[in-house]
PQR file of N, CA, C, O and H, with PARSE charges and radii, in Angstrom:
ATOM      1  N   MET A   1      29.637 110.646  86.974 -0.4000 1.5000
ATOM      2  CA  MET A   1      30.096 111.004  88.302 -0.0000 2.0000
ATOM      3  C   MET A   1      31.478 111.660  88.158  0.5500 1.7000
ATOM      4  O   MET A   1      32.372 111.112  87.514 -0.5500 1.4000
ATOM      5  N   SER A   2      31.624 112.781  88.739 -0.4000 1.5000
ATOM      6  CA  SER A   2      32.892 113.503  88.624 -0.0000 2.0000
ATOM      7  C   SER A   2      33.913 112.965  89.620  0.5500 1.7000
ATOM      8  O   SER A   2      33.569 112.274  90.579 -0.5500 1.4000
ATOM      9  H   SER A   2      30.897 113.226  89.263  0.4000 1.0000
ATOM     10  N   SER A   3      35.154 113.294  89.374 -0.4000 1.5000
ATOM     11  CA  SER A   3      36.220 112.839  90.269 -0.0000 2.0000
ATOM     12  C   SER A   3      36.065 113.448  91.665  0.5500 1.7000
ATOM     13  O   SER A   3      36.473 112.833  92.651 -0.5500 1.4000
ATOM     14  H   SER A   3      35.434 113.855  88.595  0.4000 1.0000
ATOM     15  N   VAL A   4      35.485 114.641  91.761 -0.4000 1.5000
ATOM     16  CA  VAL A   4      35.255 115.272  93.055 -0.0000 2.0000
ATOM     17  C   VAL A   4      34.241 114.456  93.861  0.5500 1.7000
ATOM     18  O   VAL A   4      34.421 114.240  95.059 -0.5500 1.4000
ATOM     19  H   VAL A   4      35.154 115.140  90.960  0.4000 1.0000
ATOM     20  N   ASP A   5      33.181 114.009  93.197 -0.4000 1.5000
ATOM     21  CA  ASP A   5      32.185 113.178  93.874 -0.0000 2.0000
ATOM     22  C   ASP A   5      32.799 111.862  94.356  0.5500 1.7000
ATOM     23  O   ASP A   5      32.522 111.397  95.462 -0.5500 1.4000
ATOM     24  H   ASP A   5      33.035 114.185  92.223  0.4000 1.0000
ATOM     25  N   ILE A   6      33.628 111.282  93.510 -0.4000 1.5000
ATOM     26  CA  ILE A   6      34.305 110.037  93.886 -0.0000 2.0000
ATOM     27  C   ILE A   6      35.199 110.279  95.092  0.5500 1.7000
ATOM     28  O   ILE A   6      35.231 109.477  96.025 -0.5500 1.4000
ATOM     29  H   ILE A   6      33.853 111.660  92.612  0.4000 1.0000
ATOM     30  N   TYR A   7      35.926 111.394  95.066 -0.4000 1.5000
ATOM     31  CA  TYR A   7      36.829 111.750  96.169 -0.0000 2.0000
ATOM     32  C   TYR A   7      36.059 111.915  97.472  0.5500 1.7000
ATOM     33  O   TYR A   7      36.464 111.378  98.503 -0.5500 1.4000
ATOM     34  H   TYR A   7      35.900 112.046  94.308  0.4000 1.0000
ATOM     35  N   PHE A   8      34.944 112.657  97.436 -0.4000 1.5000
ATOM     36  CA  PHE A   8      34.151 112.840  98.655 -0.0000 2.0000
ATOM     37  C   PHE A   8      33.527 111.532  99.127  0.5500 1.7000
ATOM     38  O   PHE A   8      33.373 111.309 100.327 -0.5500 1.4000
ATOM     39  H   PHE A   8      34.615 113.093  96.598  0.4000 1.0000
ATOM     40  N   GLY A   9      33.174 110.686  98.195 -0.4000 1.5000
ATOM     41  CA  GLY A   9      32.666 109.367  98.556 -0.0000 2.0000
ATOM     42  C   GLY A   9      33.718 108.542  99.279  0.5500 1.7000
ATOM     43  O   GLY A   9      33.423 107.852 100.255 -0.5500 1.4000
ATOM     44  H   GLY A   9      33.300 110.868  97.220  0.4000 1.0000
ATOM     45  N   LEU A  10      34.946 108.622  98.786 -0.4000 1.5000
ATOM     46  CA  LEU A  10      36.037 107.895  99.435 -0.0000 2.0000
ATOM     47  C   LEU A  10      36.343 108.458 100.822  0.5500 1.7000
ATOM     48  O   LEU A  10      36.646 107.703 101.745 -0.5500 1.4000
ATOM     49  H   LEU A  10      35.185 109.182  97.993  0.4000 1.0000
ATOM     50  N   LEU A  11      36.266 109.781 100.970 -0.4000 1.5000
ATOM     51  CA  LEU A  11      36.476 110.384 102.288 -0.0000 2.0000
ATOM     52  C   LEU A  11      35.421 109.915 103.281  0.5500 1.7000
ATOM     53  O   LEU A  11      35.730 109.619 104.435 -0.5500 1.4000
ATOM     54  H   LEU A  11      36.020 110.394 100.219  0.4000 1.0000
ATOM     55  N   LYS A  12      34.177 109.851 102.825 -0.4000 1.5000
ATOM     56  CA  LYS A  12      33.093 109.385 103.692 -0.0000 2.0000
ATOM     57  C   LYS A  12      33.325 107.926 104.091  0.5500 1.7000
ATOM     58  O   LYS A  12      33.144 107.551 105.249 -0.5500 1.4000
ATOM     59  H   LYS A  12      33.926 110.091 101.887  0.4000 1.0000
ATOM     60  N   GLU A  13      33.727 107.116 103.118 -0.4000 1.5000
ATOM     61  CA  GLU A  13      33.993 105.711 103.393 -0.0000 2.0000
ATOM     62  C   GLU A  13      35.169 105.560 104.369  0.5500 1.7000
ATOM     63  O   GLU A  13      35.146 104.703 105.253 -0.5500 1.4000
ATOM     64  H   GLU A  13      33.874 107.421 102.177  0.4000 1.0000
ATOM     65  N   GLU A  14      36.186 106.394 104.198 -0.4000 1.5000
ATOM     66  CA  GLU A  14      37.334 106.368 105.094 -0.0000 2.0000
ATOM     67  C   GLU A  14      36.929 106.714 106.527  0.5500 1.7000
ATOM     68  O   GLU A  14      37.412 106.088 107.470 -0.5500 1.4000
ATOM     69  H   GLU A  14      36.205 107.090 103.479  0.4000 1.0000
ATOM     70  N   ARG A  15      36.057 107.695 106.699 -0.4000 1.5000
ATOM     71  CA  ARG A  15      35.573 108.054 108.036 -0.0000 2.0000
ATOM     72  C   ARG A  15      34.805 106.897 108.663  0.5500 1.7000
ATOM     73  O   ARG A  15      34.961 106.612 109.851 -0.5500 1.4000
ATOM     74  H   ARG A  15      35.664 108.204 105.932  0.4000 1.0000
ATOM     75  N   MET A  16      33.977 106.233 107.862 -0.4000 1.5000
ATOM     76  CA  MET A  16      33.196 105.104 108.377 -0.0000 2.0000
ATOM     77  C   MET A  16      34.124 103.958 108.814  0.5500 1.7000
ATOM     78  O   MET A  16      33.898 103.326 109.845 -0.5500 1.4000
ATOM     79  H   MET A  16      33.851 106.465 106.898  0.4000 1.0000
ATOM     80  N   ILE A  17      35.150 103.708 108.028 -0.4000 1.5000
ATOM     81  CA  ILE A  17      36.109 102.657 108.368 -0.0000 2.0000
ATOM     82  C   ILE A  17      36.869 103.020 109.638  0.5500 1.7000
ATOM     83  O   ILE A  17      37.112 102.154 110.479 -0.5500 1.4000
ATOM     84  H   ILE A  17      35.333 104.222 107.190  0.4000 1.0000
ATOM     85  N   ALA A  18      37.246 104.282 109.788 -0.4000 1.5000
ATOM     86  CA  ALA A  18      37.965 104.730 110.989 -0.0000 2.0000
ATOM     87  C   ALA A  18      37.092 104.569 112.229  0.5500 1.7000
ATOM     88  O   ALA A  18      37.585 104.170 113.285 -0.5500 1.4000
ATOM     89  H   ALA A  18      37.049 104.985 109.104  0.4000 1.0000
ATOM     90  N   ILE A  19      35.819 104.870 112.113 -0.4000 1.5000
ATOM     91  CA  ILE A  19      34.889 104.709 113.236 -0.0000 2.0000
ATOM     92  C   ILE A  19      34.768 103.241 113.608  0.5500 1.7000
ATOM     93  O   ILE A  19      34.803 102.888 114.787 -0.5500 1.4000
ATOM     94  H   ILE A  19      35.419 105.193 111.256  0.4000 1.0000
ATOM     95  N   ARG A  20      34.625 102.385 112.603 -0.4000 1.5000
ATOM     96  CA  ARG A  20      34.501 100.943 112.853 -0.0000 2.0000
ATOM     97  C   ARG A  20      35.783 100.386 113.467  0.5500 1.7000
ATOM     98  O   ARG A  20      35.724  99.545 114.363 -0.5500 1.4000
ATOM     99  H   ARG A  20      34.597 102.672 111.645  0.4000 1.0000
ATOM    100  N   LEU A  21      36.933 100.846 112.995 -0.4000 1.5000
ATOM    101  CA  LEU A  21      38.205 100.402 113.542 -0.0000 2.0000
ATOM    102  C   LEU A  21      38.320 100.779 115.013  0.5500 1.7000
ATOM    103  O   LEU A  21      38.800  99.986 115.823 -0.5500 1.4000
ATOM    104  H   LEU A  21      36.981 101.530 112.267  0.4000 1.0000
ATOM    105  N   ASP A  22      37.886 101.973 115.357 -0.4000 1.5000
ATOM    106  CA  ASP A  22      37.908 102.413 116.752 -0.0000 2.0000
ATOM    107  C   ASP A  22      37.001 101.530 117.614  0.5500 1.7000
ATOM    108  O   ASP A  22      37.360 101.182 118.739 -0.5500 1.4000
ATOM    109  H   ASP A  22      37.496 102.617 114.698  0.4000 1.0000
ATOM    110  N   GLU A  23      35.838 101.172 117.090 -0.4000 1.5000
ATOM    111  CA  GLU A  23      34.925 100.287 117.818 -0.0000 2.0000
ATOM    112  C   GLU A  23      35.556  98.917 118.037  0.5500 1.7000
ATOM    113  O   GLU A  23      35.436  98.338 119.117 -0.5500 1.4000
ATOM    114  H   GLU A  23      35.546 101.455 116.176  0.4000 1.0000
ATOM    115  N   ILE A  24      36.229  98.401 117.010 -0.4000 1.5000
ATOM    116  CA  ILE A  24      36.874  97.088 117.112 -0.0000 2.0000
ATOM    117  C   ILE A  24      37.983  97.123 118.152  0.5500 1.7000
ATOM    118  O   ILE A  24      38.135  96.174 118.922 -0.5500 1.4000
ATOM    119  H   ILE A  24      36.327  98.871 116.133  0.4000 1.0000
ATOM    120  N   LYS A  25      38.756  98.194 118.189 -0.4000 1.5000
ATOM    121  CA  LYS A  25      39.827  98.314 119.184 -0.0000 2.0000
ATOM    122  C   LYS A  25      39.268  98.348 120.594  0.5500 1.7000
ATOM    123  O   LYS A  25      39.845  97.747 121.500 -0.5500 1.4000
ATOM    124  H   LYS A  25      38.633  98.964 117.564  0.4000 1.0000
ATOM    125  N   LYS A  26      38.149  99.045 120.798 -0.4000 1.5000
ATOM    126  CA  LYS A  26      37.516  99.085 122.114 -0.0000 2.0000
ATOM    127  C   LYS A  26      37.001  97.706 122.519  0.5500 1.7000
ATOM    128  O   LYS A  26      37.139  97.306 123.675 -0.5500 1.4000
ATOM    129  H   LYS A  26      37.681  99.534 120.062  0.4000 1.0000
ATOM    130  N   GLU A  27      36.407  96.979 121.569 -0.4000 1.5000
ATOM    131  CA  GLU A  27      35.923  95.627 121.843 -0.0000 2.0000
ATOM    132  C   GLU A  27      37.084  94.707 122.203  0.5500 1.7000
ATOM    133  O   GLU A  27      36.986  93.908 123.134 -0.5500 1.4000
ATOM    134  H   GLU A  27      36.295  97.304 120.630  0.4000 1.0000
ATOM    135  N   LYS A  28      38.178  94.823 121.464 -0.4000 1.5000
ATOM    136  CA  LYS A  28      39.354  93.995 121.728 -0.0000 2.0000
ATOM    137  C   LYS A  28      39.897  94.265 123.123  0.5500 1.7000
ATOM    138  O   LYS A  28      40.245  93.332 123.846 -0.5500 1.4000
ATOM    139  H   LYS A  28      38.258  95.472 120.708  0.4000 1.0000
ATOM    140  N   LYS A  29      39.969  95.526 123.502 -0.4000 1.5000
ATOM    141  CA  LYS A  29      40.484  95.886 124.830 -0.0000 2.0000
ATOM    142  C   LYS A  29      39.584  95.300 125.925  0.5500 1.7000
ATOM    143  O   LYS A  29      40.081  94.779 126.923 -0.5500 1.4000
ATOM    144  H   LYS A  29      39.686  96.284 122.915  0.4000 1.0000
ATOM    145  N   ALA A  30      38.262  95.386 125.738 -0.4000 1.5000
ATOM    146  CA  ALA A  30      37.330  94.838 126.727 -0.0000 2.0000
ATOM    147  C   ALA A  30      37.479  93.323 126.838  0.5500 1.7000
ATOM    148  O   ALA A  30      37.423  92.773 127.938 -0.5500 1.4000
ATOM    149  H   ALA A  30      37.858  95.809 124.927  0.4000 1.0000
ATOM    150  N   ILE A  31      37.667  92.653 125.715 -0.4000 1.5000
ATOM    151  CA  ILE A  31      37.838  91.196 125.724 -0.0000 2.0000
ATOM    152  C   ILE A  31      39.142  90.823 126.416  0.5500 1.7000
ATOM    153  O   ILE A  31      39.180  89.872 127.197 -0.5500 1.4000
ATOM    154  H   ILE A  31      37.712  93.100 124.822  0.4000 1.0000
ATOM    155  N   CYS A  32      40.210  91.564 126.138 -0.4000 1.5000
ATOM    156  CA  CYS A  32      41.503  91.292 126.785 -0.0000 2.0000
ATOM    157  C   CYS A  32      41.408  91.474 128.294  0.5500 1.7000
ATOM    158  O   CYS A  32      41.985  90.690 129.046 -0.5500 1.4000
ATOM    159  H   CYS A  32      40.179  92.337 125.504  0.4000 1.0000
ATOM    160  N   LYS A  33      40.692  92.491 128.743 -0.4000 1.5000
ATOM    161  CA  LYS A  33      40.512  92.704 130.182 -0.0000 2.0000
ATOM    162  C   LYS A  33      39.795  91.520 130.818  0.5500 1.7000
ATOM    163  O   LYS A  33      40.173  91.062 131.896 -0.5500 1.4000
ATOM    164  H   LYS A  33      40.223  93.128 128.131  0.4000 1.0000
ATOM    165  N   LYS A  34      38.768  91.031 130.150 -0.4000 1.5000
ATOM    166  CA  LYS A  34      38.010  89.902 130.679 -0.0000 2.0000
ATOM    167  C   LYS A  34      38.874  88.641 130.713  0.5500 1.7000
ATOM    168  O   LYS A  34      38.864  87.904 131.699 -0.5500 1.4000
ATOM    169  H   LYS A  34      38.461  91.403 129.274  0.4000 1.0000
ATOM    170  N   ILE A  35      39.620  88.398 129.637 -0.4000 1.5000
ATOM    171  CA  ILE A  35      40.497  87.227 129.589 -0.0000 2.0000
ATOM    172  C   ILE A  35      41.564  87.324 130.671  0.5500 1.7000
ATOM    173  O   ILE A  35      41.892  86.329 131.317 -0.5500 1.4000
ATOM    174  H   ILE A  35      39.629  88.997 128.836  0.4000 1.0000
ATOM    175  N   TRP A  36      42.110  88.534 130.869 -0.4000 1.5000
ATOM    176  CA  TRP A  36      43.152  88.736 131.887 -0.0000 2.0000
ATOM    177  C   TRP A  36      42.666  88.294 133.260  0.5500 1.7000
ATOM    178  O   TRP A  36      43.416  87.689 134.026 -0.5500 1.4000
ATOM    179  H   TRP A  36      41.844  89.343 130.344  0.4000 1.0000
ATOM    180  N   LYS A  37      41.400  88.601 133.570 -0.4000 1.5000
ATOM    181  CA  LYS A  37      40.837  88.256 134.877 -0.0000 2.0000
ATOM    182  C   LYS A  37      40.491  86.776 134.986  0.5500 1.7000
ATOM    183  O   LYS A  37      40.616  86.191 136.062 -0.5500 1.4000
ATOM    184  H   LYS A  37      40.791  89.093 132.948  0.4000 1.0000
ATOM    185  N   GLU A  38      40.056  86.160 133.881 -0.4000 1.5000
ATOM    186  CA  GLU A  38      39.513  84.803 133.944 -0.0000 2.0000
ATOM    187  C   GLU A  38      40.534  83.697 133.698  0.5500 1.7000
ATOM    188  O   GLU A  38      40.359  82.578 134.180 -0.5500 1.4000
ATOM    189  H   GLU A  38      39.955  86.635 133.007  0.4000 1.0000
ATOM    190  N   CYS A  39      41.578  83.991 132.969 -0.4000 1.5000
ATOM    191  CA  CYS A  39      42.551  82.956 132.605 -0.0000 2.0000
ATOM    192  C   CYS A  39      43.411  82.571 133.810  0.5500 1.7000
ATOM    193  O   CYS A  39      43.814  83.424 134.600 -0.5500 1.4000
ATOM    194  H   CYS A  39      41.721  84.901 132.578  0.4000 1.0000
ATOM    195  N   ILE A  40      43.680  81.286 133.931 -0.4000 1.5000
ATOM    196  CA  ILE A  40      44.651  80.802 134.898 -0.0000 2.0000
ATOM    197  C   ILE A  40      45.965  80.729 134.125  0.5500 1.7000
ATOM    198  O   ILE A  40      46.253  79.746 133.443 -0.5500 1.4000
ATOM    199  H   ILE A  40      43.353  80.593 133.289  0.4000 1.0000
ATOM    200  N   HIS A  41      46.744  81.786 134.250 -0.4000 1.5000
ATOM    201  CA  HIS A  41      47.902  81.975 133.381 -0.0000 2.0000
ATOM    202  C   HIS A  41      49.010  80.959 133.631  0.5500 1.7000
ATOM    203  O   HIS A  41      49.261  80.545 134.763 -0.5500 1.4000
ATOM    204  H   HIS A  41      46.510  82.585 134.804  0.4000 1.0000
ATOM    205  N   ASP A  42      49.656  80.577 132.556 -0.4000 1.5000
ATOM    206  CA  ASP A  42      50.828  79.707 132.575 -0.0000 2.0000
ATOM    207  C   ASP A  42      51.910  80.447 131.779  0.5500 1.7000
ATOM    208  O   ASP A  42      51.927  80.395 130.549 -0.5500 1.4000
ATOM    209  H   ASP A  42      49.452  80.914 131.636  0.4000 1.0000
ATOM    210  N   TRP A  43      52.811  81.136 132.491 -0.4000 1.5000
ATOM    211  CA  TRP A  43      53.739  82.055 131.849 -0.0000 2.0000
ATOM    212  C   TRP A  43      54.930  81.344 131.237  0.5500 1.7000
ATOM    213  O   TRP A  43      55.464  80.387 131.798 -0.5500 1.4000
ATOM    214  H   TRP A  43      52.797  81.178 133.490  0.4000 1.0000
ATOM    215  N   GLU A  44      55.339  81.839 130.060 -0.4000 1.5000
ATOM    216  CA  GLU A  44      56.572  81.394 129.430 -0.0000 2.0000
ATOM    217  C   GLU A  44      57.367  82.614 128.990  0.5500 1.7000
ATOM    218  O   GLU A  44      56.794  83.638 128.619 -0.5500 1.4000
ATOM    219  H   GLU A  44      54.905  82.617 129.604  0.4000 1.0000
ATOM    220  N   LYS A  45      58.664  82.502 129.034 -0.4000 1.5000
ATOM    221  CA  LYS A  45      59.524  83.617 128.656 -0.0000 2.0000
ATOM    222  C   LYS A  45      59.496  83.762 127.135  0.5500 1.7000
ATOM    223  O   LYS A  45      59.640  82.783 126.403 -0.5500 1.4000
ATOM    224  H   LYS A  45      59.130  81.671 129.336  0.4000 1.0000
ATOM    225  N   CYS A  46      59.309  85.000 126.674 -0.4000 1.5000
ATOM    226  CA  CYS A  46      59.236  85.204 125.232 -0.0000 2.0000
ATOM    227  C   CYS A  46      60.157  86.309 124.735  0.5500 1.7000
ATOM    228  O   CYS A  46      60.302  86.494 123.526 -0.5500 1.4000
ATOM    229  H   CYS A  46      59.192  85.795 127.269  0.4000 1.0000
ATOM    230  N   SER A  47      60.780  87.046 125.650 -0.4000 1.5000
ATOM    231  CA  SER A  47      61.673  88.121 125.236 -0.0000 2.0000
ATOM    232  C   SER A  47      62.716  88.379 126.316  0.5500 1.7000
ATOM    233  O   SER A  47      62.397  88.459 127.502 -0.5500 1.4000
ATOM    234  H   SER A  47      60.661  86.896 126.632  0.4000 1.0000
ATOM    235  N   ASP A  48      63.949  88.504 125.890 -0.4000 1.5000
ATOM    236  CA  ASP A  48      65.014  88.833 126.829 -0.0000 2.0000
ATOM    237  C   ASP A  48      65.272  90.325 126.898  0.5500 1.7000
ATOM    238  O   ASP A  48      65.978  90.797 127.789 -0.5500 1.4000
ATOM    239  H   ASP A  48      64.208  88.439 124.926  0.4000 1.0000
ATOM    240  N   TYR A  49      64.708  91.063 125.970 -0.4000 1.5000
ATOM    241  CA  TYR A  49      65.067  92.469 125.822 -0.0000 2.0000
ATOM    242  C   TYR A  49      64.006  93.452 126.305  0.5500 1.7000
ATOM    243  O   TYR A  49      64.345  94.547 126.753 -0.5500 1.4000
ATOM    244  H   TYR A  49      64.134  90.679 125.247  0.4000 1.0000
ATOM    245  N   ASP A  50      62.755  93.090 126.224 -0.4000 1.5000
ATOM    246  CA  ASP A  50      61.678  94.016 126.556 -0.0000 2.0000
ATOM    247  C   ASP A  50      61.050  93.623 127.889  0.5500 1.7000
ATOM    248  O   ASP A  50      60.365  92.604 127.978 -0.5500 1.4000
ATOM    249  H   ASP A  50      62.479  92.200 125.860  0.4000 1.0000
ATOM    250  N   ASP A  51      61.281  94.427 128.923 -0.4000 1.5000
ATOM    251  CA  ASP A  51      60.763  94.096 130.251 -0.0000 2.0000
ATOM    252  C   ASP A  51      59.237  94.094 130.317  0.5500 1.7000
ATOM    253  O   ASP A  51      58.656  93.333 131.091 -0.5500 1.4000
ATOM    254  H   ASP A  51      61.837  95.255 128.851  0.4000 1.0000
ATOM    255  N   LEU A  52      58.584  94.929 129.522 -0.4000 1.5000
ATOM    256  CA  LEU A  52      57.116  94.978 129.539 -0.0000 2.0000
ATOM    257  C   LEU A  52      56.499  93.710 128.960  0.5500 1.7000
ATOM    258  O   LEU A  52      55.394  93.329 129.347 -0.5500 1.4000
ATOM    259  H   LEU A  52      59.055  95.547 128.893  0.4000 1.0000
ATOM    260  N   CYS A  53      57.186  93.064 128.056 -0.4000 1.5000
ATOM    261  CA  CYS A  53      56.644  91.891 127.361 -0.0000 2.0000
ATOM    262  C   CYS A  53      57.555  90.681 127.535  0.5500 1.7000
ATOM    263  O   CYS A  53      57.716  89.883 126.613 -0.5500 1.4000
ATOM    264  H   CYS A  53      58.083  93.374 127.741  0.4000 1.0000
ATOM    265  N   LYS A  54      58.147  90.548 128.714 -0.4000 1.5000
ATOM    266  CA  LYS A  54      59.120  89.488 128.944 -0.0000 2.0000
ATOM    267  C   LYS A  54      58.470  88.108 128.997  0.5500 1.7000
ATOM    268  O   LYS A  54      59.054  87.125 128.542 -0.5500 1.4000
ATOM    269  H   LYS A  54      58.017  91.197 129.464  0.4000 1.0000
ATOM    270  N   TYR A  55      57.268  88.036 129.551 -0.4000 1.5000
ATOM    271  CA  TYR A  55      56.563  86.757 129.684 -0.0000 2.0000
ATOM    272  C   TYR A  55      55.196  86.837 129.021  0.5500 1.7000
ATOM    273  O   TYR A  55      54.527  87.870 129.053 -0.5500 1.4000
ATOM    274  H   TYR A  55      56.793  88.835 129.921  0.4000 1.0000
ATOM    275  N   ARG A  56      54.794  85.712 128.415 -0.4000 1.5000
ATOM    276  CA  ARG A  56      53.498  85.612 127.767 -0.0000 2.0000
ATOM    277  C   ARG A  56      52.817  84.329 128.237  0.5500 1.7000
ATOM    278  O   ARG A  56      53.467  83.304 128.443 -0.5500 1.4000
ATOM    279  H   ARG A  56      55.338  84.872 128.389  0.4000 1.0000
ATOM    280  N   CYS A  57      51.515  84.403 128.401 -0.4000 1.5000
ATOM    281  CA  CYS A  57      50.745  83.233 128.830 -0.0000 2.0000
ATOM    282  C   CYS A  57      50.634  82.237 127.678  0.5500 1.7000
ATOM    283  O   CYS A  57      50.332  82.615 126.546 -0.5500 1.4000
ATOM    284  H   CYS A  57      50.986  85.235 128.234  0.4000 1.0000
ATOM    285  N   LYS A  58      50.880  80.965 127.977 -0.4000 1.5000
ATOM    286  CA  LYS A  58      50.765  79.923 126.959 -0.0000 2.0000
ATOM    287  C   LYS A  58      49.316  79.714 126.532  0.5500 1.7000
ATOM    288  O   LYS A  58      49.047  79.309 125.402 -0.5500 1.4000
ATOM    289  H   LYS A  58      51.125  80.658 128.897  0.4000 1.0000
ATOM    290  N   LYS A  59      48.389  79.991 127.438 -0.4000 1.5000
ATOM    291  CA  LYS A  59      46.977  79.721 127.163 -0.0000 2.0000
ATOM    292  C   LYS A  59      46.285  80.846 126.399  0.5500 1.7000
ATOM    293  O   LYS A  59      45.606  80.602 125.401 -0.5500 1.4000
ATOM    294  H   LYS A  59      48.607  80.321 128.356  0.4000 1.0000
ATOM    295  N   CYS A  60      46.461  82.084 126.875 -0.4000 1.5000
ATOM    296  CA  CYS A  60      45.687  83.189 126.286 -0.0000 2.0000
ATOM    297  C   CYS A  60      46.550  84.152 125.462  0.5500 1.7000
ATOM    298  O   CYS A  60      46.016  85.049 124.809 -0.5500 1.4000
ATOM    299  H   CYS A  60      47.012  82.282 127.686  0.4000 1.0000
ATOM    300  N   THR A  61      47.861  83.977 125.484 -0.4000 1.5000
ATOM    301  CA  THR A  61      48.844  84.776 124.744 -0.0000 2.0000
ATOM    302  C   THR A  61      48.923  86.230 125.184  0.5500 1.7000
ATOM    303  O   THR A  61      49.496  87.049 124.465 -0.5500 1.4000
ATOM    304  H   THR A  61      48.294  83.249 126.014  0.4000 1.0000
ATOM    305  N   LEU A  62      48.365  86.580 126.350 -0.4000 1.5000
ATOM    306  CA  LEU A  62      48.513  87.930 126.872 -0.0000 2.0000
ATOM    307  C   LEU A  62      49.848  88.028 127.609  0.5500 1.7000
ATOM    308  O   LEU A  62      50.369  87.034 128.116 -0.5500 1.4000
ATOM    309  H   LEU A  62      47.900  85.915 126.934  0.4000 1.0000
ATOM    310  N   TYR A  63      50.383  89.231 127.657 -0.4000 1.5000
ATOM    311  CA  TYR A  63      51.667  89.455 128.322 -0.0000 2.0000
ATOM    312  C   TYR A  63      51.484  89.597 129.828  0.5500 1.7000
ATOM    313  O   TYR A  63      50.418  89.989 130.302 -0.5500 1.4000
ATOM    314  H   TYR A  63      49.960  90.038 127.246  0.4000 1.0000
ATOM    315  N   ASN A  64      52.525  89.277 130.564 -0.4000 1.5000
ATOM    316  CA  ASN A  64      52.491  89.356 132.027 -0.0000 2.0000
ATOM    317  C   ASN A  64      52.739  90.803 132.462  0.5500 1.7000
ATOM    318  O   ASN A  64      53.764  91.122 133.066 -0.5500 1.4000
ATOM    319  H   ASN A  64      53.391  88.958 130.179  0.4000 1.0000
ATOM    320  N   ASN A  65      51.792  91.651 132.145 -0.4000 1.5000
ATOM    321  CA  ASN A  65      51.873  93.055 132.516 -0.0000 2.0000
ATOM    322  C   ASN A  65      50.445  93.577 132.664  0.5500 1.7000
ATOM    323  O   ASN A  65      49.784  93.880 131.670 -0.5500 1.4000
ATOM    324  H   ASN A  65      50.959  91.392 131.655  0.4000 1.0000
ATOM    325  N   ASP A  66      49.979  93.678 133.889 -0.4000 1.5000
ATOM    326  CA  ASP A  66      48.587  94.070 134.114 -0.0000 2.0000
ATOM    327  C   ASP A  66      48.297  95.503 133.658  0.5500 1.7000
ATOM    328  O   ASP A  66      47.135  95.877 133.494 -0.5500 1.4000
ATOM    329  H   ASP A  66      50.515  93.431 134.696  0.4000 1.0000
ATOM    330  N   TYR A  67      49.313  96.282 133.458 -0.4000 1.5000
ATOM    331  CA  TYR A  67      49.124  97.654 132.959 -0.0000 2.0000
ATOM    332  C   TYR A  67      48.372  97.660 131.611  0.5500 1.7000
ATOM    333  O   TYR A  67      47.587  98.566 131.333 -0.5500 1.4000
ATOM    334  H   TYR A  67      50.257  95.979 133.591  0.4000 1.0000
ATOM    335  N   PHE A  68      48.622  96.655 130.800 -0.4000 1.5000
ATOM    336  CA  PHE A  68      47.970  96.577 129.486 -0.0000 2.0000
ATOM    337  C   PHE A  68      46.479  96.275 129.591  0.5500 1.7000
ATOM    338  O   PHE A  68      45.711  96.640 128.700 -0.5500 1.4000
ATOM    339  H   PHE A  68      49.260  95.919 131.026  0.4000 1.0000
ATOM    340  N   TYR A  69      46.060  95.612 130.668 -0.4000 1.5000
ATOM    341  CA  TYR A  69      44.710  95.039 130.715 -0.0000 2.0000
ATOM    342  C   TYR A  69      43.844  95.529 131.870  0.5500 1.7000
ATOM    343  O   TYR A  69      42.748  95.003 132.066 -0.5500 1.4000
ATOM    344  H   TYR A  69      46.683  95.316 131.391  0.4000 1.0000
ATOM    345  N   THR A  70      44.292  96.514 132.638 -0.4000 1.5000
ATOM    346  CA  THR A  70      43.468  97.007 133.742 -0.0000 2.0000
ATOM    347  C   THR A  70      43.147  98.465 133.558  0.5500 1.7000
ATOM    348  O   THR A  70      42.459  99.056 134.390 -0.5500 1.4000
ATOM    349  H   THR A  70      45.182  96.941 132.479  0.4000 1.0000
TER
END
């Protein structure tokens, strides 16, 4: 097997991994949206500096910012 064949094989594998990673990110986003709606949040302060992530739920660990999950 030549190095060119190995290289093209790695490129193909990289594309497959990128596709799978994109699918996983979409699944994660859908799960976070569902958790955001279903959780009875109990907020705790977790950052003094970042207004977008100032509070996090103790139960589901999502941030108190519906922009991320809607």
